[in-house]
Structure formats: C-alpha cells, structure tokens
N, C-alpha and C positions, 0 to 999 in steps of 0.2 A: 688757206684762208683767201690768198690772193687768187688762186684758180677759181673758187667759189665766188669772189667777187667779179672776175672776168665773166664767168657765166652768167651771173645776174645781170651784168651790163649788157650782154649779147641779148639775152631774153627782153630786157628793158627796150632796146633798140628795135627788136622785132615787134614788140607790142606797140611801140610808138608809130611804127611804119604801118601796122594794121589798122591803128586808130586813124592814122592820116588817110589811108586808103578808104576806110569807111566813110570818112567825112567828106571825101571828094565825090561820094555817090550822092549827096544830099541834093545838088542843084538838079539832078536828073530826075529825082522823085517828085519834085514840084508839080502840081496840077497842071501848070502850063507848059511843061517841058515837051520836047519833040517826042512823038509817040514811040519811034523805034529805039531811041536812046533810053526812054523811060522804062520800056518793057525790058531791056537788056539789064538795066540797073536793078529792077525788081527781081528779075531772075538771079542775079547775083546775090541780093539779099536772101531770097528764099533758100539758096544754097548754103548760106552761112547759117541759117536756122537749123540746118540739119546735123549741127555738131555742138557740143556743150561749149567748147572754146568760142566758136562763132556766135552762139546766142550771149555769151557773156560779153562779148565785143559790142554787140549790138545794144546791150543793156546799159552800156555806158554812153550811149549817143541819143540823149534825150531828143534832140531836133529831128534826128532820123526816125525815131520812133514815132514821133508826132506826124511827121510827113508820111510814114508807111500807113498809119491809122487813117488818115485822112485820104490817102490813095485807094484804100480798101474799100471805102465807102463811096468812091467815085463812079462816074459813068464811063470811065475808061475801060472798055472791055478786055484789052490785052493785058493790061497792068493790074487791074482790080482783082482779078482772080488769084494771081500769085501773091499779091499783097495780102488778101485775106488768108491765103494758105501760110504765109509767113507768120501772121499773127496768131494762127492756130498753134504753130510750133513754138512760138514764143511764150504763149500763155500756158503750155504744157510744163514750162519750167517754173516751179513756185519761186525761184529766187527773183525772177523776173517780174512777178506781179506788181511789185511795189513801184518799180521804175516805169513800167508801162502806164499805170493809173496816174502817176505823177507827171509824166510826160504829156499826157492828154486827159484832162479831168473830164472831158466830155465822152470819153471813149465807150463807157458802159452805155449810156443813153443811145448813143449812135448805133452800136452793135445791137441793142434791143430793137431798134426801129428797122434796121435792115433784117434781122431774123424773122420779124413778124410782117415783112412787106411781102405780100403774095406775088409780087412781080419781080423780086430781087433774085438774080440767078445764084448768087453766092450767099444765100440765106442760111444754107446748112453750115457753111464755114463760120459765119457770124455767131451761130447757135453753139458751135464747137468751141470757138474762143471763150465764149461766155461760161461754156460748161467747164472748161479748163480752169478759167479764173476762178469760179465759184466753189471749187473743190476746197479751197483754203477758207478758214473762218472769217478773216477780214474782208477779203474781196466778195465773199458771199453776203455779208451784212451790207457791203456797199451795193450790190446789185439789188437787194432788198430795199435799200433806201432809195434807189432809182426807180423801182416800181411803186413804191408808196408815194414819191413825190410828183408822180405822173399827173398830168392835167385831170381835172374832175371828168367823170364819165365812166365808161366801162373799165373795170380794173384790168391793168396789163396782164395780171396772172390769168384772168379769164380769156383774154385774147390768146395767151400762151397755150392754155388748154384747148381752145377751140382750134388753133392751128395744128396742134399735135394730133388731135382726134378727128379732124375732118380730111378724108381722102382727097388728094389733089388740091390741097389748099394752096400750094405753091406748085404749078405745074413743071416749074424749072429747077426745083431742090425738093429732095425727099424730106428734109426737116427732121431726120432721125434724132439728131443731137439735141433737139428740144427736150427729149425724154430724160437724158442725164442732167441737163440743166435743172428741170423740175425736181428731180431727185435731190440735187444739192440744195435747191432752195428749201425743199421740205424738211431740211434740218433745222430750220428756222421756226420758232413757235408761231409767228404771224402767218407763215405760209401754210402750216398745217391746219391752223385755224380756218383758213380760207377753204383748203381742200375737204375739210371735214364738215363745212357747212351744209347740212342736210337739204337746205332749200335749194343749192345750186346743183346738185346732183353730179358732182365732179368725180367722185370715186367711181360711180356707175358708168361714166363714159370712159374712165381709164382701164376698166377691167378687161374689155375686150382685147386690148392692146397686149395683154400678157401672152396671147397666142399669135402676135404678129410675126409672120414666117419670113418676112422680107429683110428683118434686121435685127440682129442679137443687141445692138446698141439701144434700139427702141425698146425691146423687150426688158432688157436690164435696167433701164432708166425708170420704166413703169414700175417694175417689181421693186426697185429701190425706193421709189417714191411710197408705194403702198406699204412697205415694211416701216418706214419712218413714221407713216400715220398710225400704224398698229402700236407705237409707243404710247399713244393717248389712249389709256385704258378706260377712260370715262365713255369713250365711243365705241367700246367693243360690242356692247349689246346691240347697237344700231349696225355695226358692221356685219356682225353674225347673223342678224335678223333678216326677215323677208324683203325689207326694203332695199338692202344692199346684197346680202347672201354671198359674201366674199369668199368663203371657205372652198365652195366648189371650184372656183376660178383659180384658187392658189394650188389646190390639189390636183387639177387635171394635168398640168405639165409634168407632175411627178409620177403620173400613173402610166403603166405600160399596158400591154396587150393581154394581162393575165385574165384567166377565165375562173371567177371565183365560184365556190359552191353556192347554190341557190340561197341558203339562209344568210350567207355573208353578203351575197350581191344586193339583197333586200335592204341592208343596212346602210348602203352608199346612196349618196344623192343621185337623182335620176340621171344627171350628166355624166356620171362616172360608171354607169351600169352598162354592161354589154359593149365595151369598147371594141373597136374592130381589130383583127388580128395584126394589122400593119400599124398599129398606134405607136408612136415614138415618144419618148420622154424628151423634156427640154435637153438640147445637146450641150448648153453651156453650163459647165460645173459652177460657176460663180453665181449664176441665176438660180440654179436648183438650190445651192446654199442659201440665197436670200429669200427664196420661198419658204423653206423650211425655218428660217429665222421669223419670217412674218407669222407663220402658224404658232411658232413657239411664244411669240408675244401675246398672241391672242388666248393663249392658255394662262395668262397671269393671274386670272381671276378665277374663283371656283365656278361661276357660271359659265365662263368662258371654256374651261377645261371640259365641263359636262357637254356643252354644245359640240365642241370639237370631237369628244368621244363618240357622242350620239350619231354623228354624220359619217361614222366609219373611217375616220382619218387614219386610225391604226393599221387597218388593212392595207391601205395604199402605202403607208411608210414601212411596213413589214416587207412589202415586195420591193420596195425602192432599196431598202437596206441589203437585201440579197443580191440586187443587181449593181448597186453603185459602185463604179470603179475608183472614184476618187476618195482617198483617205479622210480628207477634211469634211467632205460633204457627208460621208457615212458616219462619222463622229458626230456632226450636228443631228443627223437623222436619229442616232442612238440616244442622244440627250433628250430629243423630244419624245421619243417612244418611252423612255423612262418616266417622263412627267405623265404621260397619258395612262400608263399601267401601274404606276407607283400609288402609294397611299397619299391621301389628302394631307396637306400641312396642318399642324395643330392650330386651335383656336387662337385668331389674332394674327395669323400669318398667312391668310388666304390669298391675299393680294401679292404675288411675288415680286412686283415692281416697286412695292412700297416697303419690303421687309429691310430692316436696318441690320447689316451685317457687321458684326465686330470686326475690329482692325485686324486681329491676328488671324481670324477665320478668312478674312478677305485675302491677306497675304498667302495662306495655304492654298486657297482657291485659285490665286493667280499662278502659284508654283505648279499647281496641278494643270492648269491651262497651258503653261509653257511645256510641260512635259509631254501633254497631249499633242500640242504642235510639233515638237521634236519627233515624236513616234509617227505622225502623219508624214512628215518630211521624209523620215527614214523609209516609211513604206513607198512613198513616191519614187525615191531614189532606187529602191529595189525593183519596183515596177518598170522604171525606164531602162535599168540594166537588163531586164528580162525581154524587153520589147525587141522585136526582130529588126535588124538594120533596114 
C-alpha cells in the first residue's frame, strides 16, 4: 500500500508539473504575443495534441483552449495554421468535445465562418474540426443550432453545399472535409429536410461528387450524406425517378469492366453500358459498403425494389460479389442480392423500414449480425496472414 501511495504521489507531482508547464504557454498564445515566441508555443501545443495524455492535459486548460481557438481564427500566418491543426486533433477525441465547446461558446460559429470563407487558407482545417465535432450527437445538434440561428438570408447549409460543389470555391484550400461535415449533419431530420427539398436541387448537385477522383474524404462524405437521405422512404420515388435518377450514380462506382451479354447489357442504365476495359471500382471499401447500404435503403418499399430490379442492379452486384475482397462488403452485397432475388414480403409488410420486429426476433437477428461480424473479422485475419510480406 505504501509503495502504491508513493507511486501515486510521483504521478501526481508529474501531472502537476505538466499542468504548470502547459499553463506557462498561455501568455505566448495571446494574439498580441511576439510572433516567434507565439509560433514556438503553438508548435508545442500541436505536438501535445498528437498523444492521448497530451490531449487530456490540454483538455483541462480552459483558458489555453480558448486562446488556441482564437489564434486559429487569427490572421497570424505562422501560428494560425498550427493552431487550426491542433484543433483538428483535439476535436478528434470525443472526450474533449465538451471542454472545447465550454471553453469557447463561440467556437462553432467561428469555425463555420472560416470554413466557408473563400479566402481563408485553413478553411479545410476548420471544416475538419467541425466534421470531428459533429460525429457525436450533442455537438452535431449544437452545430445545427448554429446553422439555424444564423442571420436571415441565404441558409448556411446552402452556402456549405455551394462551397462543396463549386470547383475552386477557395483557391487556397480544397474543402474536402465539408463533405463529412455534411454527412454528419444529415443525421439530423432538419438537415435531411433541407437536402431533400426538390426545389433546391441539392441532391442533384451532390451526385457527381460520388466520382470525385481527388479525395476519398470527399467521396465518402457525399456517399454518407446520400445514404442518410435514403432513410427517408417518402422521397424514394423522387430519388429513383427521372428528376434525380440516383441509382446509376450509386451503381457506377460498384461496376467493373465486365462485358455483359447483349440481353443483360440492355437491362442496365445507359451510363453503365459498355464500360471501358480499364474501368475501376471504388477503391475504398468503406465507401463501397455505404453505396450498397444506400441501395438497400432504396429497396425498403415494393415500388423501390421493383425499380432497382428493373435497372439491372442485380447484374452489377453479382459481378461485384465475385470480385469483392473485403468480407464485410461482400456480406452487405449478399444481403442486398437476397432482397432483390427473394420473394416479396407478405401483405402489410411491404415497407421494410416500418416493419415492427418482435423483441425476441430482434435479439436473434442481433446475435446473427454479431456472428456474421465475427466471421468477417476471421476472414480478414486469414487474408492478412496470406498476404505476402
């Protein structure tokens, strides 16, 4: 017991020393501090954000967090960049979301302003910080609150979508991280209502970004947004209809260079016919899985299932299943194929999103899901052991 007490005392002394050292950085992070000392202090803070203990230490320093947030939005070029990157790392830790927002109540509004400023060099860092913060429900709701509390005029969500969809909106920053931010926000009903407003044509503007070759972050965020919108089954007819025609956009990244027989080729949408021999599938497994999940959601109703069948989705999924190297993606593909080739549900259960599942059945399904997940992990481990060094 005495040894344990001594060790605890030593750890406490070390922690106190680290706290004091972090506190000593505060004067140098002030906006009026000497530029070279300020830059050195911010570099030290950035280094601390690279480890869990360092982030935990900073999370206990409310004044330092506030100074860091203010510096990230400042015009001091040497320090603002590192401060913005430090905020990205801090926001990646869910434990620090509450301390960050408590230390600087104006942080979210300031970050949104910087992310959408077409002349701000570190707009992508601001967007990445918001994307990290909005992964958790409470901060995501807070971001939506800031969006809804904005001054009257053009909705901030519209500005976000325009910035994301406009090439070179900001010539100094790529703004890839606006896409995962939008994906996180689309978990909120108010955001989905905006995105699915047929008068705004937001979905139509997002669809081409599924093929954005320059960034998997952008592609993944857009696909995640579209998948979340597909939960709204009341809009499926519009999404699958000619005004949006979402299905070919979701299928194209899953299609390879396969040369189908003529009778099968004619069943495919025009954009999926006669693809070149060098056609590549989406390289990111997580994005492939989200594309499959989006199509699965579109099959929730009987008319949706029929439309997906009629556009030859099964043919693309059949070839994808033969090619797919990732067990979890292949499992998702199998489930979608089963829906497309299986019998229709009995009367009264046509809408799969509204079916009430008995508690005991739900528990068995959860057990099956866990079993499937374990199988996928085992297959992945086998593949990794077989991979050449």
